mmCIF file as Biopython writes it, N, C-alpha, C and O atoms, coordinates in Angstrom:
data_model
#
loop_
_atom_site.group_PDB
_atom_site.id
_atom_site.type_symbol
_atom_site.label_atom_id
_atom_site.label_alt_id
_atom_site.label_comp_id
_atom_site.label_asym_id
_atom_site.label_entity_id
_atom_site.label_seq_id
_atom_site.pdbx_PDB_ins_code
_atom_site.Cartn_x
_atom_site.Cartn_y
_atom_site.Cartn_z
_atom_site.occupancy
_atom_site.B_iso_or_equiv
_atom_site.auth_seq_id
_atom_site.auth_asym_id
_atom_site.pdbx_PDB_model_num
ATOM 1   N N  . MET A ? 1  ? 0.844   -1.178 -0.002 1.0 0.0 1  A 1 
ATOM 2   C CA . MET A ? 1  ? 0.006   0.002  -0.009 1.0 0.0 1  A 1 
ATOM 3   C C  . MET A ? 1  ? 0.884   1.242  0.001  1.0 0.0 1  A 1 
ATOM 4   O O  . MET A ? 1  ? 1.810   1.347  0.805  1.0 0.0 1  A 1 
ATOM 5   N N  . LYS A ? 2  ? 0.601   2.158  -0.870 1.0 0.0 2  A 1 
ATOM 6   C CA . LYS A ? 2  ? 1.329   3.408  -0.927 1.0 0.0 2  A 1 
ATOM 7   C C  . LYS A ? 2  ? 0.886   4.280  0.230  1.0 0.0 2  A 1 
ATOM 8   O O  . LYS A ? 2  ? -0.253  4.186  0.688  1.0 0.0 2  A 1 
ATOM 9   N N  . GLU A ? 3  ? 1.772   5.114  0.696  1.0 0.0 3  A 1 
ATOM 10  C CA . GLU A ? 3  ? 1.436   6.092  1.710  1.0 0.0 3  A 1 
ATOM 11  C C  . GLU A ? 3  ? 2.214   7.354  1.429  1.0 0.0 3  A 1 
ATOM 12  O O  . GLU A ? 3  ? 3.143   7.375  0.621  1.0 0.0 3  A 1 
ATOM 13  N N  . ILE A ? 4  ? 1.819   8.384  2.105  1.0 0.0 4  A 1 
ATOM 14  C CA . ILE A ? 4  ? 2.531   9.661  1.986  1.0 0.0 4  A 1 
ATOM 15  C C  . ILE A ? 4  ? 2.777   10.145 3.405  1.0 0.0 4  A 1 
ATOM 16  O O  . ILE A ? 4  ? 1.916   10.000 4.273  1.0 0.0 4  A 1 
ATOM 17  N N  . LYS A ? 5  ? 3.922   10.706 3.635  1.0 0.0 5  A 1 
ATOM 18  C CA . LYS A ? 5  ? 4.235   11.244 4.959  1.0 0.0 5  A 1 
ATOM 19  C C  . LYS A ? 5  ? 4.448   12.750 4.799  1.0 0.0 5  A 1 
ATOM 20  O O  . LYS A ? 5  ? 5.356   13.193 4.095  1.0 0.0 5  A 1 
ATOM 21  N N  . ILE A ? 6  ? 3.616   13.503 5.446  1.0 0.0 6  A 1 
ATOM 22  C CA . ILE A ? 6  ? 3.693   14.959 5.400  1.0 0.0 6  A 1 
ATOM 23  C C  . ILE A ? 6  ? 3.784   15.462 6.818  1.0 0.0 6  A 1 
ATOM 24  O O  . ILE A ? 6  ? 2.962   15.109 7.663  1.0 0.0 6  A 1 
ATOM 25  N N  . GLU A ? 7  ? 4.773   16.281 7.084  1.0 0.0 7  A 1 
ATOM 26  C CA . GLU A ? 7  ? 4.974   16.840 8.411  1.0 0.0 7  A 1 
ATOM 27  C C  . GLU A ? 7  ? 4.921   15.779 9.504  1.0 0.0 7  A 1 
ATOM 28  O O  . GLU A ? 7  ? 4.365   16.000 10.580 1.0 0.0 7  A 1 
ATOM 29  N N  . GLY A ? 8  ? 5.507   14.631 9.209  1.0 0.0 8  A 1 
ATOM 30  C CA . GLY A ? 8  ? 5.584   13.559 10.196 1.0 0.0 8  A 1 
ATOM 31  C C  . GLY A ? 8  ? 4.313   12.718 10.349 1.0 0.0 8  A 1 
ATOM 32  O O  . GLY A ? 8  ? 4.261   11.823 11.193 1.0 0.0 8  A 1 
ATOM 33  N N  . LYS A ? 9  ? 3.298   13.000 9.545  1.0 0.0 9  A 1 
ATOM 34  C CA . LYS A ? 9  ? 2.037   12.259 9.639  1.0 0.0 9  A 1 
ATOM 35  C C  . LYS A ? 9  ? 1.928   11.272 8.467  1.0 0.0 9  A 1 
ATOM 36  O O  . LYS A ? 9  ? 2.110   11.655 7.312  1.0 0.0 9  A 1 
ATOM 37  N N  . ASP A ? 10 ? 1.630   10.003 8.770  1.0 0.0 10 A 1 
ATOM 38  C CA . ASP A ? 10 ? 1.395   9.011  7.730  1.0 0.0 10 A 1 
ATOM 39  C C  . ASP A ? 10 ? -0.053  9.149  7.255  1.0 0.0 10 A 1 
ATOM 40  O O  . ASP A ? 10 ? -0.987  9.161  8.058  1.0 0.0 10 A 1 
ATOM 41  N N  . VAL A ? 11 ? -0.218  9.251  5.945  1.0 0.0 11 A 1 
ATOM 42  C CA . VAL A ? 11 ? -1.555  9.317  5.348  1.0 0.0 11 A 1 
ATOM 43  C C  . VAL A ? 11 ? -1.722  8.106  4.454  1.0 0.0 11 A 1 
ATOM 44  O O  . VAL A ? 11 ? -0.865  7.845  3.611  1.0 0.0 11 A 1 
ATOM 45  N N  . VAL A ? 12 ? -2.792  7.368  4.615  1.0 0.0 12 A 1 
ATOM 46  C CA . VAL A ? 12 ? -3.060  6.174  3.806  1.0 0.0 12 A 1 
ATOM 47  C C  . VAL A ? 12 ? -4.462  6.222  3.246  1.0 0.0 12 A 1 
ATOM 48  O O  . VAL A ? 12 ? -5.284  7.036  3.666  1.0 0.0 12 A 1 
ATOM 49  N N  . LYS A ? 13 ? -4.731  5.344  2.296  1.0 0.0 13 A 1 
ATOM 50  C CA . LYS A ? 13 ? -6.046  5.248  1.674  1.0 0.0 13 A 1 
ATOM 51  C C  . LYS A ? 13 ? -7.111  5.069  2.747  1.0 0.0 13 A 1 
ATOM 52  O O  . LYS A ? 13 ? -6.968  4.251  3.656  1.0 0.0 13 A 1 
ATOM 53  N N  . GLY A ? 14 ? -8.184  5.853  2.624  1.0 0.0 14 A 1 
ATOM 54  C CA . GLY A ? 14 ? -9.280  5.798  3.591  1.0 0.0 14 A 1 
ATOM 55  C C  . GLY A ? 14 ? -9.262  6.922  4.606  1.0 0.0 14 A 1 
ATOM 56  O O  . GLY A ? 14 ? -10.292 7.208  5.216  1.0 0.0 14 A 1 
ATOM 57  N N  . ASP A ? 15 ? -8.116  7.574  4.807  1.0 0.0 15 A 1 
ATOM 58  C CA . ASP A ? 15 ? -8.030  8.684  5.760  1.0 0.0 15 A 1 
ATOM 59  C C  . ASP A ? 15 ? -8.821  9.879  5.226  1.0 0.0 15 A 1 
ATOM 60  O O  . ASP A ? 15 ? -8.805  10.141 4.023  1.0 0.0 15 A 1 
ATOM 61  N N  . TRP A ? 16 ? -9.513  10.608 6.112  1.0 0.0 16 A 1 
ATOM 62  C CA . TRP A ? 16 ? -10.177 11.848 5.752  1.0 0.0 16 A 1 
ATOM 63  C C  . TRP A ? 16 ? -9.191  12.953 6.151  1.0 0.0 16 A 1 
ATOM 64  O O  . TRP A ? 16 ? -8.781  13.037 7.309  1.0 0.0 16 A 1 
ATOM 65  N N  . ILE A ? 17 ? -8.808  13.812 5.168  1.0 0.0 17 A 1 
ATOM 66  C CA . ILE A ? 17 ? -7.779  14.796 5.434  1.0 0.0 17 A 1 
ATOM 67  C C  . ILE A ? 17 ? -8.159  16.163 4.869  1.0 0.0 17 A 1 
ATOM 68  O O  . ILE A ? 17 ? -9.008  16.282 3.985  1.0 0.0 17 A 1 
ATOM 69  N N  . TYR A ? 18 ? -7.520  17.159 5.395  1.0 0.0 18 A 1 
ATOM 70  C CA . TYR A ? 18 ? -7.567  18.528 4.867  1.0 0.0 18 A 1 
ATOM 71  C C  . TYR A ? 18 ? -6.140  18.796 4.391  1.0 0.0 18 A 1 
ATOM 72  O O  . TYR A ? 18 ? -5.188  18.685 5.164  1.0 0.0 18 A 1 
ATOM 73  N N  . VAL A ? 19 ? -6.002  19.145 3.130  1.0 0.0 19 A 1 
ATOM 74  C CA . VAL A ? 19 ? -4.653  19.435 2.595  1.0 0.0 19 A 1 
ATOM 75  C C  . VAL A ? 19 ? -4.567  20.877 2.135  1.0 0.0 19 A 1 
ATOM 76  O O  . VAL A ? 19 ? -5.504  21.424 1.553  1.0 0.0 19 A 1 
ATOM 77  N N  . GLU A ? 20 ? -3.430  21.473 2.406  1.0 0.0 20 A 1 
ATOM 78  C CA . GLU A ? 20 ? -3.128  22.797 1.909  1.0 0.0 20 A 1 
ATOM 79  C C  . GLU A ? 20 ? -2.056  22.635 0.846  1.0 0.0 20 A 1 
ATOM 80  O O  . GLU A ? 20 ? -1.055  21.952 1.065  1.0 0.0 20 A 1 
ATOM 81  N N  . CYS A ? 21 ? -2.263  23.262 -0.305 1.0 0.0 21 A 1 
ATOM 82  C CA . CYS A ? 21 ? -1.373  23.063 -1.444 1.0 0.0 21 A 1 
ATOM 83  C C  . CYS A ? 21 ? -0.937  24.407 -2.017 1.0 0.0 21 A 1 
ATOM 84  O O  . CYS A ? 21 ? -1.595  25.430 -1.827 1.0 0.0 21 A 1 
ATOM 85  N N  . LYS A ? 22 ? 0.185   24.375 -2.718 1.0 0.0 22 A 1 
ATOM 86  C CA . LYS A ? 22 ? 0.655   25.546 -3.441 1.0 0.0 22 A 1 
ATOM 87  C C  . LYS A ? 22 ? 1.017   25.086 -4.838 1.0 0.0 22 A 1 
ATOM 88  O O  . LYS A ? 22 ? 1.870   24.216 -5.013 1.0 0.0 22 A 1 
ATOM 89  N N  . ASP A ? 23 ? 0.358   25.680 -5.848 1.0 0.0 23 A 1 
ATOM 90  C CA . ASP A ? 23 ? 0.611   25.252 -7.229 1.0 0.0 23 A 1 
ATOM 91  C C  . ASP A ? 23 ? 1.872   25.906 -7.762 1.0 0.0 23 A 1 
ATOM 92  O O  . ASP A ? 23 ? 2.510   26.705 -7.076 1.0 0.0 23 A 1 
ATOM 93  N N  . LYS A ? 24 ? 2.231   25.551 -9.012 1.0 0.0 24 A 1 
ATOM 94  C CA . LYS A ? 24 ? 3.492   26.057 -9.612 1.0 0.0 24 A 1 
ATOM 95  C C  . LYS A ? 24 ? 3.533   27.559 -9.751 1.0 0.0 24 A 1 
ATOM 96  O O  . LYS A ? 24 ? 4.615   28.140 -9.847 1.0 0.0 24 A 1 
ATOM 97  N N  . ASP A ? 25 ? 2.348   28.220 -9.765 1.0 0.0 25 A 1 
ATOM 98  C CA . ASP A ? 25 ? 2.285   29.683 -9.866 1.0 0.0 25 A 1 
ATOM 99  C C  . ASP A ? 25 ? 2.310   30.352 -8.506 1.0 0.0 25 A 1 
ATOM 100 O O  . ASP A ? 25 ? 2.255   31.579 -8.426 1.0 0.0 25 A 1 
ATOM 101 N N  . GLY A ? 26 ? 2.392   29.565 -7.418 1.0 0.0 26 A 1 
ATOM 102 C CA . GLY A ? 26 ? 2.430   30.124 -6.084 1.0 0.0 26 A 1 
ATOM 103 C C  . GLY A ? 26 ? 1.080   30.326 -5.437 1.0 0.0 26 A 1 
ATOM 104 O O  . GLY A ? 26 ? 0.999   30.804 -4.305 1.0 0.0 26 A 1 
ATOM 105 N N  . GLU A ? 27 ? 0.005   29.966 -6.147 1.0 0.0 27 A 1 
ATOM 106 C CA . GLU A ? 27 ? -1.344  30.111 -5.609 1.0 0.0 27 A 1 
ATOM 107 C C  . GLU A ? 27 ? -1.581  29.023 -4.552 1.0 0.0 27 A 1 
ATOM 108 O O  . GLU A ? 27 ? -1.280  27.851 -4.778 1.0 0.0 27 A 1 
ATOM 109 N N  . VAL A ? 28 ? -2.120  29.423 -3.406 1.0 0.0 28 A 1 
ATOM 110 C CA . VAL A ? 28 ? -2.411  28.487 -2.330 1.0 0.0 28 A 1 
ATOM 111 C C  . VAL A ? 28 ? -3.887  28.098 -2.409 1.0 0.0 28 A 1 
ATOM 112 O O  . VAL A ? 28 ? -4.756  28.954 -2.575 1.0 0.0 28 A 1 
ATOM 113 N N  . TYR A ? 29 ? -4.155  26.813 -2.292 1.0 0.0 29 A 1 
ATOM 114 C CA . TYR A ? 29 ? -5.530  26.313 -2.259 1.0 0.0 29 A 1 
ATOM 115 C C  . TYR A ? 29 ? -5.611  25.154 -1.274 1.0 0.0 29 A 1 
ATOM 116 O O  . TYR A ? 29 ? -4.598  24.563 -0.901 1.0 0.0 29 A 1 
ATOM 117 N N  . SER A ? 30 ? -6.839  24.841 -0.861 1.0 0.0 30 A 1 
ATOM 118 C CA . SER A ? 30 ? -7.013  23.746 0.082  1.0 0.0 30 A 1 
ATOM 119 C C  . SER A ? 30 ? -8.156  22.828 -0.365 1.0 0.0 30 A 1 
ATOM 120 O O  . SER A ? 30 ? -9.074  23.243 -1.072 1.0 0.0 30 A 1 
ATOM 121 N N  . GLU A ? 31 ? -8.069  21.600 0.060  1.0 0.0 31 A 1 
ATOM 122 C CA . GLU A ? 31 ? -9.043  20.579 -0.270 1.0 0.0 31 A 1 
ATOM 123 C C  . GLU A ? 31 ? -9.330  19.743 0.971  1.0 0.0 31 A 1 
ATOM 124 O O  . GLU A ? 31 ? -8.464  19.597 1.833  1.0 0.0 31 A 1 
ATOM 125 N N  . GLU A ? 32 ? -10.528 19.200 1.066  1.0 0.0 32 A 1 
ATOM 126 C CA . GLU A ? 32 ? -10.902 18.313 2.163  1.0 0.0 32 A 1 
ATOM 127 C C  . GLU A ? 32 ? -11.620 17.106 1.561  1.0 0.0 32 A 1 
ATOM 128 O O  . GLU A ? 32 ? -12.537 17.250 0.752  1.0 0.0 32 A 1 
ATOM 129 N N  . GLY A ? 33 ? -11.186 15.915 1.971  1.0 0.0 33 A 1 
ATOM 130 C CA . GLY A ? 33 ? -11.819 14.701 1.470  1.0 0.0 33 A 1 
ATOM 131 C C  . GLY A ? 33 ? -11.149 13.446 1.954  1.0 0.0 33 A 1 
ATOM 132 O O  . GLY A ? 33 ? -10.189 13.482 2.722  1.0 0.0 33 A 1 
ATOM 133 N N  . SER A ? 34 ? -11.676 12.333 1.487  1.0 0.0 34 A 1 
ATOM 134 C CA . SER A ? 34 ? -11.138 11.029 1.824  1.0 0.0 34 A 1 
ATOM 135 C C  . SER A ? 34 ? -10.126 10.616 0.768  1.0 0.0 34 A 1 
ATOM 136 O O  . SER A ? 34 ? -10.350 10.808 -0.427 1.0 0.0 34 A 1 
ATOM 137 N N  . VAL A ? 35 ? -9.022  10.054 1.209  1.0 0.0 35 A 1 
ATOM 138 C CA . VAL A ? 35 ? -7.986  9.593  0.297  1.0 0.0 35 A 1 
ATOM 139 C C  . VAL A ? 35 ? -8.453  8.301  -0.356 1.0 0.0 35 A 1 
ATOM 140 O O  . VAL A ? 35 ? -8.762  7.331  0.337  1.0 0.0 35 A 1 
ATOM 141 N N  . VAL A ? 36 ? -8.508  8.281  -1.708 1.0 0.0 36 A 1 
ATOM 142 C CA . VAL A ? 36 ? -8.941  7.074  -2.441 1.0 0.0 36 A 1 
ATOM 143 C C  . VAL A ? 36 ? -7.785  6.369  -3.121 1.0 0.0 36 A 1 
ATOM 144 O O  . VAL A ? 36 ? -7.850  5.164  -3.362 1.0 0.0 36 A 1 
ATOM 145 N N  . PHE A ? 37 ? -6.730  7.103  -3.433 1.0 0.0 37 A 1 
ATOM 146 C CA . PHE A ? 37 ? -5.518  6.439  -3.941 1.0 0.0 37 A 1 
ATOM 147 C C  . PHE A ? 37 ? -4.324  7.361  -3.700 1.0 0.0 37 A 1 
ATOM 148 O O  . PHE A ? 37 ? -4.454  8.578  -3.576 1.0 0.0 37 A 1 
ATOM 149 N N  . ILE A ? 38 ? -3.158  6.721  -3.640 1.0 0.0 38 A 1 
ATOM 150 C CA . ILE A ? 38 ? -1.892  7.443  -3.537 1.0 0.0 38 A 1 
ATOM 151 C C  . ILE A ? 38 ? -0.936  6.771  -4.486 1.0 0.0 38 A 1 
ATOM 152 O O  . ILE A ? 38 ? -0.714  5.563  -4.408 1.0 0.0 38 A 1 
ATOM 153 N N  . ASP A ? 39 ? -0.360  7.562  -5.397 1.0 0.0 39 A 1 
ATOM 154 C CA . ASP A ? 39 ? 0.693   7.005  -6.246 1.0 0.0 39 A 1 
ATOM 155 C C  . ASP A ? 39 ? 1.898   7.906  -6.143 1.0 0.0 39 A 1 
ATOM 156 O O  . ASP A ? 39 ? 1.945   8.795  -5.293 1.0 0.0 39 A 1 
ATOM 157 N N  . ASP A ? 40 ? 2.873   7.683  -7.003 1.0 0.0 40 A 1 
ATOM 158 C CA . ASP A ? 40 ? 4.131   8.420  -6.914 1.0 0.0 40 A 1 
ATOM 159 C C  . ASP A ? 40 ? 3.980   9.910  -7.275 1.0 0.0 40 A 1 
ATOM 160 O O  . ASP A ? 40 ? 4.838   10.717 -6.918 1.0 0.0 40 A 1 
ATOM 161 N N  . GLU A ? 41 ? 2.901   10.276 -7.976 1.0 0.0 41 A 1 
ATOM 162 C CA . GLU A ? 41 ? 2.747   11.656 -8.410 1.0 0.0 41 A 1 
ATOM 163 C C  . GLU A ? 41 ? 1.539   12.371 -7.800 1.0 0.0 41 A 1 
ATOM 164 O O  . GLU A ? 41 ? 1.569   13.590 -7.630 1.0 0.0 41 A 1 
ATOM 165 N N  . GLU A ? 42 ? 0.492   11.640 -7.473 1.0 0.0 42 A 1 
ATOM 166 C CA . GLU A ? 42 ? -0.759  12.268 -7.036 1.0 0.0 42 A 1 
ATOM 167 C C  . GLU A ? 42 ? -1.389  11.576 -5.849 1.0 0.0 42 A 1 
ATOM 168 O O  . GLU A ? 42 ? -1.111  10.414 -5.551 1.0 0.0 42 A 1 
ATOM 169 N N  . VAL A ? 43 ? -2.257  12.333 -5.174 1.0 0.0 43 A 1 
ATOM 170 C CA . VAL A ? 43 ? -3.101  11.785 -4.123 1.0 0.0 43 A 1 
ATOM 171 C C  . VAL A ? 43 ? -4.541  12.024 -4.587 1.0 0.0 43 A 1 
ATOM 172 O O  . VAL A ? 43 ? -4.965  13.168 -4.750 1.0 0.0 43 A 1 
ATOM 173 N N  . GLY A ? 44 ? -5.299  10.919 -4.801 1.0 0.0 44 A 1 
ATOM 174 C CA . GLY A ? 44 ? -6.676  11.039 -5.220 1.0 0.0 44 A 1 
ATOM 175 C C  . GLY A ? 44 ? -7.591  11.174 -4.018 1.0 0.0 44 A 1 
ATOM 176 O O  . GLY A ? 44 ? -7.415  10.486 -3.013 1.0 0.0 44 A 1 
ATOM 177 N N  . MET A ? 45 ? -8.575  12.070 -4.124 1.0 0.0 45 A 1 
ATOM 178 C CA . MET A ? 45 ? -9.469  12.343 -3.004 1.0 0.0 45 A 1 
ATOM 179 C C  . MET A ? 45 ? -10.926 12.325 -3.473 1.0 0.0 45 A 1 
ATOM 180 O O  . MET A ? 45 ? -11.213 12.472 -4.661 1.0 0.0 45 A 1 
ATOM 181 N N  . PHE A ? 46 ? -11.829 12.142 -2.524 1.0 0.0 46 A 1 
ATOM 182 C CA . PHE A ? 46 ? -13.280 12.122 -2.787 1.0 0.0 46 A 1 
ATOM 183 C C  . PHE A ? 46 ? -13.989 12.717 -1.585 1.0 0.0 46 A 1 
ATOM 184 O O  . PHE A ? 46 ? -13.668 12.397 -0.441 1.0 0.0 46 A 1 
ATOM 185 N N  . ASP A ? 47 ? -14.964 13.594 -1.853 1.0 0.0 47 A 1 
ATOM 186 C CA . ASP A ? 47 ? -15.663 14.254 -0.745 1.0 0.0 47 A 1 
ATOM 187 C C  . ASP A ? 47 ? -17.099 13.780 -0.554 1.0 0.0 47 A 1 
ATOM 188 O O  . ASP A ? 47 ? -17.856 14.396 0.196  1.0 0.0 47 A 1 
ATOM 189 N N  . GLY A ? 48 ? -17.484 12.695 -1.223 1.0 0.0 48 A 1 
ATOM 190 C CA . GLY A ? 48 ? -18.843 12.205 -1.143 1.0 0.0 48 A 1 
ATOM 191 C C  . GLY A ? 48 ? -19.684 12.636 -2.335 1.0 0.0 48 A 1 
ATOM 192 O O  . GLY A ? 48 ? -20.756 12.078 -2.569 1.0 0.0 48 A 1 
ATOM 193 N N  . LYS A ? 49 ? -19.212 13.618 -3.090 1.0 0.0 49 A 1 
ATOM 194 C CA . LYS A ? 49 ? -19.927 14.112 -4.266 1.0 0.0 49 A 1 
ATOM 195 C C  . LYS A ? 49 ? -19.082 13.985 -5.536 1.0 0.0 49 A 1 
ATOM 196 O O  . LYS A ? 49 ? -19.586 13.588 -6.586 1.0 0.0 49 A 1 
ATOM 197 N N  . GLU A ? 50 ? -17.806 14.324 -5.430 1.0 0.0 50 A 1 
ATOM 198 C CA . GLU A ? 50 ? -16.951 14.280 -6.607 1.0 0.0 50 A 1 
ATOM 199 C C  . GLU A ? 50 ? -15.515 13.871 -6.200 1.0 0.0 50 A 1 
ATOM 200 O O  . GLU A ? 50 ? -15.124 13.953 -5.035 1.0 0.0 50 A 1 
ATOM 201 N N  . GLY A ? 51 ? -14.776 13.440 -7.190 1.0 0.0 51 A 1 
ATOM 202 C CA . GLY A ? 51 ? -13.385 13.046 -6.961 1.0 0.0 51 A 1 
ATOM 203 C C  . GLY A ? 51 ? -12.429 13.977 -7.684 1.0 0.0 51 A 1 
ATOM 204 O O  . GLY A ? 51 ? -12.796 14.606 -8.677 1.0 0.0 51 A 1 
ATOM 205 N N  . TRP A ? 52 ? -11.231 14.063 -7.198 1.0 0.0 52 A 1 
ATOM 206 C CA . TRP A ? 52 ? -10.161 14.870 -7.810 1.0 0.0 52 A 1 
ATOM 207 C C  . TRP A ? 52 ? -8.825  14.355 -7.304 1.0 0.0 52 A 1 
ATOM 208 O O  . TRP A ? 52 ? -8.766  13.463 -6.459 1.0 0.0 52 A 1 
ATOM 209 N N  . SER A ? 53 ? -7.766  14.923 -7.828 1.0 0.0 53 A 1 
ATOM 210 C CA . SER A ? 53 ? -6.448  14.548 -7.332 1.0 0.0 53 A 1 
ATOM 211 C C  . SER A ? 53 ? -5.614  15.815 -7.168 1.0 0.0 53 A 1 
ATOM 212 O O  . SER A ? 53 ? -5.835  16.821 -7.842 1.0 0.0 53 A 1 
ATOM 213 N N  . VAL A ? 54 ? -4.648  15.736 -6.253 1.0 0.0 54 A 1 
ATOM 214 C CA . VAL A ? 54 ? -3.680  16.815 -6.051 1.0 0.0 54 A 1 
ATOM 215 C C  . VAL A ? 54 ? -2.293  16.238 -6.264 1.0 0.0 54 A 1 
ATOM 216 O O  . VAL A ? 54 ? -2.012  15.099 -5.891 1.0 0.0 54 A 1 
ATOM 217 N N  . LYS A ? 55 ? -1.442  17.032 -6.864 1.0 0.0 55 A 1 
ATOM 218 C CA . LYS A ? 55 ? -0.062  16.599 -7.090 1.0 0.0 55 A 1 
ATOM 219 C C  . LYS A ? 55 ? 0.676   16.569 -5.750 1.0 0.0 55 A 1 
ATOM 220 O O  . LYS A ? 55 ? 0.593   17.506 -4.956 1.0 0.0 55 A 1 
ATOM 221 N N  . ARG A ? 56 ? 1.390   15.485 -5.521 1.0 0.0 56 A 1 
ATOM 222 C CA . ARG A ? 56 ? 2.131   15.336 -4.259 1.0 0.0 56 A 1 
ATOM 223 C C  . ARG A ? 56 ? 3.097   16.497 -4.036 1.0 0.0 56 A 1 
ATOM 224 O O  . ARG A ? 56 ? 3.274   16.959 -2.909 1.0 0.0 56 A 1 
ATOM 225 N N  . GLU A ? 57 ? 3.727   16.969 -5.130 1.0 0.0 57 A 1 
ATOM 226 C CA . GLU A ? 57 ? 4.718   18.035 -4.975 1.0 0.0 57 A 1 
ATOM 227 C C  . GLU A ? 57 ? 4.088   19.373 -4.563 1.0 0.0 57 A 1 
ATOM 228 O O  . GLU A ? 57 ? 4.795   20.259 -4.082 1.0 0.0 57 A 1 
ATOM 229 N N  . GLU A ? 58 ? 2.772   19.530 -4.743 1.0 0.0 58 A 1 
ATOM 230 C CA . GLU A ? 58 ? 2.097   20.769 -4.392 1.0 0.0 58 A 1 
ATOM 231 C C  . GLU A ? 58 ? 1.609   20.759 -2.929 1.0 0.0 58 A 1 
ATOM 232 O O  . GLU A ? 58 ? 1.251   21.817 -2.411 1.0 0.0 58 A 1 
ATOM 233 N N  . ILE A ? 59 ? 1.584   19.618 -2.259 1.0 0.0 59 A 1 
ATOM 234 C CA . ILE A ? 59 ? 1.061   19.538 -0.904 1.0 0.0 59 A 1 
ATOM 235 C C  . ILE A ? 59 ? 2.082   20.130 0.066  1.0 0.0 59 A 1 
ATOM 236 O O  . ILE A ? 59 ? 3.244   19.724 0.088  1.0 0.0 59 A 1 
ATOM 237 N N  . VAL A ? 60 ? 1.631   21.095 0.865  1.0 0.0 60 A 1 
ATOM 238 C CA . VAL A ? 60 ? 2.519   21.705 1.859  1.0 0.0 60 A 1 
ATOM 239 C C  . VAL A ? 60 ? 2.148   21.361 3.277  1.0 0.0 60 A 1 
ATOM 240 O O  . VAL A ? 60 ? 2.997   21.437 4.166  1.0 0.0 60 A 1 
ATOM 241 N N  . SER A ? 61 ? 0.883   20.977 3.527  1.0 0.0 61 A 1 
ATOM 242 C CA . SER A ? 61 ? 0.501   20.514 4.877  1.0 0.0 61 A 1 
ATOM 243 C C  . SER A ? 61 ? -0.735  19.642 4.804  1.0 0.0 61 A 1 
ATOM 244 O O  . SER A ? 61 ? -1.559  19.765 3.898  1.0 0.0 61 A 1 
ATOM 245 N N  . VAL A ? 62 ? -0.842  18.750 5.789  1.0 0.0 62 A 1 
ATOM 246 C CA . VAL A ? 62 ? -1.954  17.816 5.882  1.0 0.0 62 A 1 
ATOM 247 C C  . VAL A ? 62 ? -2.454  17.819 7.315  1.0 0.0 62 A 1 
ATOM 248 O O  . VAL A ? 62 ? -1.674  17.765 8.266  1.0 0.0 62 A 1 
ATOM 249 N N  . VAL A ? 63 ? -3.780  17.884 7.452  1.0 0.0 63 A 1 
ATOM 250 C CA . VAL A ? 63 ? -4.398  17.783 8.783  1.0 0.0 63 A 1 
ATOM 251 C C  . VAL A ? 63 ? -5.382  16.609 8.736  1.0 0.0 63 A 1 
ATOM 252 O O  . VAL A ? 63 ? -6.431  16.705 8.098  1.0 0.0 63 A 1 
ATOM 253 N N  . PRO A ? 64 ? -5.045  15.498 9.413  1.0 0.0 64 A 1 
ATOM 254 C CA . PRO A ? 64 ? -5.977  14.382 9.423  1.0 0.0 64 A 1 
ATOM 255 C C  . PRO A ? 64 ? -7.146  14.643 10.394 1.0 0.0 64 A 1 
ATOM 256 O O  . PRO A ? 64 ? -6.992  15.360 11.383 1.0 0.0 64 A 1 
ATOM 257 N N  . PHE A ? 65 ? -8.295  14.057 10.100 1.0 0.0 65 A 1 
ATOM 258 C CA . PHE A ? 65 ? -9.457  14.178 10.988 1.0 0.0 65 A 1 
ATOM 259 C C  . PHE A ? 65 ? -9.586  12.955 11.826 1.0 0.0 65 A 1 
ATOM 260 O O  . PHE A ? 65 ? -10.503 12.859 12.642 1.0 0.0 65 A 1 
#
C-alpha cells in the first residue's frame, strides 16, 4: 500500500484529510476529502460528491481528521 508522509504524519487510503497546497504559480488552495488512492505523483481524493487529485509536490501541509 502506498502512503505519503507529510509533516511527520502518515496518510493512507481511507483517511479523511484537509490538505493545503501551493501550485506552480504560487497560488495556495485547500481541499478536504477522503484519500482514495496514492501514487508516486498524485493523491486522489473524494468528498462524497466528486473526486479529484492533487499533485504530491504541491502539498505543503496535511491535517488528518
